[in-house]
C-alpha positions as CSV (number, residue, x, y, z in Angstrom):
1,M,-0.1,-0.1,-0.4
2,N,1.6,2.9,-1.1
3,P,1.1,5.6,1.8
4,E,1.1,8.3,-0.4
5,K,-1.5,8.1,-2.3
6,T,-4.4,9.3,-0.1
7,Y,-2.1,12.3,0.3
8,R,-1.6,13.3,-2.9
9,I,-5.6,12.8,-4.1
10,L,-6.3,14.6,-1.1
11,R,-3.4,17.5,-2.5
12,D,-4.9,17.0,-6.1
13,R,-9.0,17.7,-5.1
14,L,-7.4,20.9,-3.1
15,A,-6.1,21.8,-5.7
16,D,-9.7,21.1,-8.0
17,A,-11.6,23.0,-4.8
18,D,-10.0,25.3,-2.5
19,T,-13.0,24.2,0.2
20,V,-12.7,24.2,4.2
21,A,-13.7,20.3,4.0
22,N,-10.9,20.0,1.4
23,R,-8.8,22.0,3.2
24,A,-9.4,20.4,6.2
25,R,-9.1,16.8,5.1
26,F,-5.8,17.5,3.3
27,A,-4.7,18.9,6.5
28,E,-5.8,14.9,8.4
29,E,-3.8,13.4,6.2
30,C,-0.8,15.7,6.4
31,A,-1.0,14.9,10.6
32,A,-1.6,11.3,9.8
33,L,1.2,11.1,7.9
34,S,3.8,13.4,10.7
35,K,3.5,15.8,8.2
36,W,3.5,18.3,10.6
37,Q,4.5,21.9,8.7
38,E,2.1,21.1,5.7
39,A,-1.0,20.6,8.4
40,W,0.2,23.8,10.5
41,E,-0.1,25.6,6.8
42,Q,-3.6,23.8,5.9
43,Y,-5.3,25.0,9.5
44,D,-3.5,27.6,9.8
45,E,-5.1,28.5,6.2
46,I,-8.3,26.9,7.9
47,V,-8.7,28.7,10.8
48,R,-8.1,32.4,8.7
49,R,-11.8,31.7,6.8
50,P,-14.8,32.7,8.1
51,S,-16.3,29.2,7.8
52,G,-13.0,28.0,10.1
53,D,-13.5,28.7,13.6
54,E,-14.3,25.5,14.5
55,P,-13.0,24.1,17.5
56,V,-11.1,20.8,15.5
57,F,-9.6,23.4,13.3
58,H,-7.9,25.4,16.1
59,L,-6.9,21.6,18.1
60,G,-5.4,20.5,14.7
61,R,-3.5,23.4,14.6
62,A,-2.4,23.9,18.2
63,E,-1.4,19.7,17.9
64,A,1.0,20.7,14.7
65,G,2.2,23.3,16.7
66,L,3.1,21.1,19.6
67,E,4.5,18.3,17.1
68,L,6.6,21.6,15.6
69,G,8.1,22.5,19.1
70,R,5.5,25.1,19.6
71,S,4.5,24.5,22.7
72,A,3.8,27.6,23.7
73,D,2.1,28.9,20.8
74,A,0.5,25.3,21.3
75,L,-0.9,25.9,24.4
76,A,-1.8,29.9,24.0
77,E,-4.2,28.4,21.1
78,L,-5.5,26.3,23.6
79,E,-6.6,28.3,26.2
80,A,-7.8,31.0,24.0
81,L,-10.0,28.2,22.2
82,K,-11.3,27.6,26.2
83,V,-12.2,30.6,25.9
84,R,-13.8,31.2,23.4
85,E,-15.9,27.7,23.1
86,P,-16.3,27.7,27.3
87,D,-18.4,24.1,26.1
88,H,-16.2,23.3,23.4
89,D,-14.7,19.8,25.9
90,S,-13.1,17.5,24.0
91,P,-10.8,14.2,24.7
92,R,-7.7,15.6,21.9
93,G,-8.0,18.5,23.4
94,R,-7.7,18.0,27.8
95,M,-4.7,15.8,25.6
96,L,-3.0,19.1,23.7
97,H,-3.7,20.7,26.7
98,A,-1.9,18.4,29.3
99,R,0.7,17.1,26.7
100,A,1.6,21.7,26.0
101,L,1.4,22.3,29.6
102,A,4.2,19.7,30.2
103,A,6.7,20.5,26.9
104,T,6.4,24.5,28.1
105,G,7.4,23.3,32.0
106,R,4.5,23.5,33.5
107,I,5.6,20.2,35.3
108,D,2.7,19.5,38.3
109,E,-0.4,21.8,36.0
110,A,0.8,19.1,33.0
111,L,1.0,16.0,36.1
112,D,-2.1,17.0,37.8
113,A,-4.3,16.8,33.4
114,F,-2.5,13.5,32.4
115,E,-3.8,12.1,35.8
116,T,-7.0,13.3,35.8
117,I,-7.4,11.8,31.5
118,S,-6.5,8.8,32.4
119,Q,-8.9,8.6,35.3
120,R,-11.6,10.2,33.4
121,D,-11.0,9.0,30.0
122,H,-8.6,5.7,30.5
123,S,-7.0,6.7,28.4
124,Y,-3.6,4.6,27.6
125,E,-2.2,7.6,26.2
126,A,-2.7,10.0,29.1
127,R,-0.7,6.4,31.5
128,A,1.6,6.0,29.3
129,R,2.3,9.6,29.4
130,L,1.8,10.5,32.9
131,A,4.9,7.6,33.3
132,A,7.0,9.1,31.3
133,L,6.7,12.5,32.9
134,L,7.8,11.3,36.4
135,S,10.3,9.3,34.8
136,E,11.7,12.5,33.3
137,T,11.5,14.9,36.1
138,G,13.5,13.0,38.9
139,R,10.6,10.5,39.7
140,A,11.2,7.5,38.1
141,D,10.2,5.3,40.6
142,E,6.3,6.6,40.3
143,G,7.1,6.8,37.7
144,R,7.0,3.0,37.0
145,R,3.7,1.8,38.5
146,P,1.7,3.5,35.6
147,A,4.1,2.4,32.9
148,Q,3.3,-0.9,34.4
149,E,-0.1,-0.7,34.2
150,I,0.1,0.2,30.9
151,L,2.0,-3.3,29.4
152,D,-0.4,-5.3,31.8
153,R,-3.6,-4.1,30.6
154,L,-1.9,-4.5,27.0
155,R,-0.7,-8.4,27.6
156,R,-4.5,-8.8,28.3
157,A,-5.9,-6.6,25.4
158,P,-7.4,-7.8,21.9
159,A,-4.9,-7.5,19.0
160,H,-7.3,-4.5,18.2
161,V,-6.4,-2.5,21.3
162,R,-2.8,-3.5,21.6
163,K,-2.2,-2.0,17.8
164,L,-3.9,1.1,18.3
165,Q,-2.5,1.5,21.6
166,G,1.0,1.1,20.2
167,E,3.0,4.6,20.5
168,S,1.4,4.5,24.6
169,G,2.6,0.6,25.1
170,R,6.3,1.8,23.4
171,L,5.9,4.6,25.7
172,A,5.3,2.7,29.1
173,E,8.0,-0.1,27.3
174,D,11.0,3.1,27.2
175,V,10.5,4.8,30.9
176,L,10.8,1.1,32.4
177,R,13.6,0.5,30.2
178,R,15.2,3.6,31.8
179,T,14.0,3.2,35.1
């Protein structure tokens, strides 16, 4: 299977009809391929348009910014979104906010956010990021417990869950290997 095929099709579709929907689908594909600069550019263009002020587009731009190392900008975007759309609450938004907190050095807030997300959403990713952050901040013993819990849960999980949560499992394994 050619992973670039869908990318090229969507890029061509955008060239034929520059709509928010086509640009959003192309941005999502860029993100799926880790083409973060391109994803950020697409989302940035979307949010500048009158019909592009949906929270999902701001989340996309914040995620791309975070992946590009623009953590302060991503955090500012997410916090502005909370002010502008106080009723908008999503697991993706909560996770991006926690990641941005961690990336900007607001460690205690990030730890609290990851813990809350892992309890509320039963998120493997939040638990793995909590373990990693604990380990990275000199609290390796505390980080081992959630990392081991993730691996134990994944061992018991069906194959499709193990595949879907593979990145979280690798992060947990890294934590255990380093400690």
